[in-house]
N, C-alpha and C positions, 0 to 999 in steps of 0.2 A: 205450233211454234207462233202463229197470229197472238193466241191468247198471253202466251209467256210475255212478251213483246209487249202487247198494251199493259197489261201489271207493270210490267217496267216503266213503263212509260207514266203510269195513275202513282206510282211511287216520286217518282221524280215529283210531278207536281205539285206533292203534300208537302214536299220539304224544298218547293222551289223556292218561295217565301226567302227563308234563309240563301240560297245556295245565288238566287239574282241581289242580294243584300251584300252578299261577300262578293260577287262580281263588279258589282258597281262602286263601290269601296275601292277597288281594286281597277280601275278603272275600264274595265272589259263590257261595261254595259253602260248603252243612253239611259238614263234617269228621266228621262223624259220622252222618250219611244219604248223601253224594255216592255213594255204591255204587247206589243203589236206579236210580239211570241205567242201571245195568248187570242191570239185577233181581236184586236179590242184597239181602233185604230179611230184619226184623230180627220182623217181624210176618206173619198171614193175617187172610185171611175163611175162616172154617167156614160158605162160603154159595154155590148155585149159582147167586143169581137178582141178582147185583150187579147197580146203575145208578151205568157210570163217566161221569161230567163230568173234561173236561180245558178248560182255560186255560193260557195262558201263563204269565201276569204278574200286579198285582194285579188292574188293571183289569177284568179277564177274570173273575177268581175274583169279587172284589165284586157283579158285574153278574150273578152266578148265585146269588148268597146266597139272597135272595127265594126264588128255587125251591129250594133246598135246606132251607129250610124249612118248604113246602109237602110237600116228599117224603118227609120226616122224617114228615109226619103219615100218608100214607098206607098201610095197615096189611098193604097189599102188599109193602112192599117191604122188607127183610127190611135189606140193606144197601147202605150208599151209599157209591163210592170214587169222590172227586176229587183229580186230578193237576195238578201244575204243573209251571212249569221253574225259578222263581228262590226266592232263597231270601226274599225279601220276600212274597212271595207265600206258603209258606209259614207268616210271622211272619203276617199277615193272617187267616188259617184260625185258626193257635192262640187268637184272642183270640173265637172262637166256639166255645158249647159245647153241639156236635153230640152228640146222644144214638149215634146211627146211621152216622157220616160220616166216614169215615175220608182222612190224605191220602196221599199217595204222589209221589216227584217221577217225571216222565213218563220213559218209555227213551229212550237214543240208538235213532234212527230207523234200525236195521238187520233185517234181514229176522230174524239168528238171535235178539234180543233180540226185537222189536214178536212172535215166535212162542211166546217163553220169559215175555212178559208177559200174553198173551192168557193160555196155557193157567194162568199162576198164578193168575188171578184169575177167569176166564172169568166177564167179566163178561155179562151179558142182554142189555142198548144197550150203546152207545157215542156219547156225547155230545159232542160239538166244541163249543167256543165259539168266536166272532169270524171269526177270519182261520185258525186250526190248522188242516192241511192237510198231513199225512206221508205222504207215496204206500208204504212200508214196511206200517206201521201200518195204514192204509187198506186195502192189499192183502190184509193177513191178516185182516181182521177180516170182511172180503168170506168168503176162504176156510170162513173157520169157519164162515158164516151168524149173523154178529152185525151187527143193522142200527146202521147209522152215519148218525145225525144232528147238523146243523149250525143251532145257533143262533145269532143277535142275526150271521147272516153279516155278513161286512165284507169286498168287495174294490174295493180300492181301484182305481185309475185306471193307479199305476205298477206295482203288480202282477197287475195284469191282464195287463199288457205282456210283464212277464217271466212269466210264465205262457206266453203266444201266442207265444215264442220258441222251442218244442218243445209244439208244440198236439196234435198226436198223443199224447205221454205225458201233457197235462194229460188229455184227454179220458177216458184210460184210466182217472185217478185221480179224477174230479169226478164221473164217472157211476157209481163204485163208493157215491155219498152215497144213503143212501135216503128221505130227505129232507133239504131244504133252508131252512130259514127265516129270510133276508136282511133287513136290518136298513132297505133302502130299496131304490126303483128303480133306481140306477143299480146297485148290487149283485147286484140277480135278471136285470137282462140281462150280467152280466158270467159270471155264474154255469150264465146256459142255455149263452154260444158256450161255456163249457170245459166243456162233459158233463154240466151238474147235469139230471137227468130230470125228478123232483119237486119244484118250488118253488115254496112260499107267503110270501107277503111277512107277517110278524110284525110289525116294529116294531123299534123298539132299547128293549131290557130296563130301560137305564138313565133310560127315561122313570119307571121304577116306582123307590119311595124308601119305606124307614120313618123316618116321622118318628119315632121311639123315639132315633134313632142322631143325630139333629140337635141335640140341644140338653147341655149341660154345664155345672154349673154351678158347678165349679170354674175351666174357662176364662172364663167370663163373667164371673168376677168379677175374674180377673187386668187383664183389659180396661175394669174397670168408670171411666168418665167418658173413655174414649179417640174418637175419632171414627175407622173400621175403616174400610181399602179395603185391598183379597185382590189379590192376584195370583196364579192360580194355572196350575199344568201349567208354569211357565214354562221355556225352554231357555238356552240358552247366549246370551250378549247382549242376551237379554230380560230380565233382572236390574240390568242397568247401566240399560238405559231407566226401568223401574219405581223403581230408585233417584234417577234424576236428575227424574225426575219429582216422589218424594215431597217434595225440597228445596223444586220450585216451590209447590205444596201449602201445605208446612208453613208457608213465609212469610205465610199467607193464613188456613189452618187451624192453633192453634198446640196444640192436642189431637189430633193425627194421627199415627197407630200406619199401618205397611202392613205387613199378613201376606204374605208372600212362601210360597209351596208349590212347591218346585221339583219339574218332573217325574220328576228322578232326583237321588236324595235323596244320594249319593254327591257329588256337586259341592256340598256345602255349605259347606265349606272355601274353596274357591274361589270361591264367592259371597261369602262374610263378607269373603274379603283384598277383593276388587272394591269391594264396596258401604263397606271400612273406605277406600279408597282417593279415595273424595271423600268423604269425614268422615263418616260415617252411623257411627248408634250401633246396634248388633246386638245380638239377644237372640236365641237359638235354643230352642226346644222343647227338645231334647235335655239340656240346661246344666241348665232348672230351674231357674234365673236369674229374680227377680223384674224384671216391667217397670216401667222408674224413668218420670218424668217427662222425663227426658231423651232415653228409649227412642225409638226414628226404625222400626227395621224387625224383626218379626219372624219369624226363619224357621222353618216348620212341619216341619222335617226327621225328622219320624216317619209311617208310613206306617197310611193306613186313619182320618186324623180331619181330612180335609179340611172334611167335612161341618158339623165343630164349628164350624168357623170361618168356614163363610159365614155359618150363622145369626149370628153378630154382625156380618157387613157386610151394605149395602144395594147394593155396586156391587160387580163380580169384574169385573178383569181374565183373557180366559183365553189365556193364551201358543201356542204353535206358530205363532203367525200372524201377528207379526209377521216372523218367519224364513221360510227358503221349507222349511218341514215339513208345511203341509197343514193345523195346528190341530187344536186338542183337542177334544174333547166336550162342551159346554156347561152339558150337561142336569141335572148336580147342583145347582151354586149357582143353576140357573133355577126348578128346584125348588121352592126355597125362597122363590122372590121377591127372588133379586139380578139389578139390569140390568147386561147383560153388554156389556163390552167387547171386541171384537176386533180384529186386523191383517185386512189382503186374505186372504190367506195359510190359506182354508179350506174349501179341497178337500174333506177327508177327512167334511169333516160336512155340507156345501153344504146338503140338505135340511133339518137340525135347526137352522142360523142363519138359514132363509131365514123357515121359522116363527115363529121369534121375533121376526125382523123385522116382519113381518107383527102381532104381537102386542105391537109396540110396547115390546118390553122390551131392546133391543138393539142395539148402534152402532156402524161402522166405524172407524177409529181408524189414523193412518197415522205419526204422532209424539206426542212430547211434545205442543207447544204442541197440537193436535189434540184430545188428551187429557185435558187439564187444562180446556178449554172448555168439554168435554160433562160433566166434572163438574161444572165451576163452574152448570152449569146444572144438572142432575140431585140433587146432594147432600141438596137434600131429599125423594130419592125417597121412595114409599110403598108396601111392600109389596103390590103386586095383587092382592088375594085371589084376584078371578074367574079369574085366570092359573095361581096355585098349583091350585087345583081341575079349573081345564082341564087343568093336565101330569099331573096326579096322574090325573085319572080315567083320560087318556088309557093312563100306566102299568097301569093295574091291568088294563086290557083288554090290553094287550100280552103282559104275565103273565097272564092265563086261555088266554091264546090259543097259547100259548109250550106252559103245562101240559098240555092240553087233546090239542095232538098229540104230546109225549111217553107220554101216557098211554096214545094207541094202540099202543104200542111193548109195553108191559111185562104 
């Protein structure tokens, strides 16, 4: 199976000039840095004790920012390497002023390029985030005796079934993990069946959040005297539902403004067209336009600012749940005391939603009328300080567990 996987990688390499040219045109690749995916670098780090972390995109990178802050304070660590695969995650990283940490793009997963990556950077430890499992990279890391740690591990039922189509191949890959720290019991069971040997449940890193990221005076001023409702991590079709909900709510709450934070901001133009078709007045974050008394929808089409908007709202709808996607992580808005609305499709974060339901800060919704009834009921909702403290306590504990295990490899 490794042979077939390698052949597929080589086919990708052959067609990569066309693929990368198209992606650059679409804004999905950085024209100045895409060669990093072929292990061609303009920078280097002169140390043999690099701590390397890898996460695919924005969500994964944001989840390990607190860990990087802690690792930067560790005097034993001279340099930290953070890799990702998307331009959006690189943009998020650029907003943080780290002293020891360098960002690069993850290489294409072929035997040659992963070997080249390892020989160039010489990491002391390789830390992968969420569901980042790369056969050739794992194989070559093991051959070089470099520990592989999976943190915030997440394997969904869908991805588990996909891996189990090739059970012997999956076991060869997952057995190379030195330590797996899944975020829930479901993932723990899947990891064990897939061949991971050492597993310690540590919890979801997204429980942790730094309050300094939540407050922005300039944004608060923009929404002065407005009643704010958030719809976060929305997917195709969900924005139109939120737009129709806004129209229903606006007839009763005249100062209402709805903030939509799409899961993929490259969809912003299609979202605007869709919402304008039902006569809604739209303002986007990237335009810099002022919010007027006629503004209905504010689209947060920038990366890494969601927490600033959650602080303005007391109620947030979490997307990917009205469609058959499996839901998005509700912890970020819940951590600041937002009441969470979600659709029926939440299998990706079932345990988290179960806990929020037990804490009585979430409700399942199925349609616009259902959503309106619940919002009417909780419109005077007060942020539950006890719940906020509990979630942040859990977050600190999870962060400590992850750091404790990582430090054992340093």
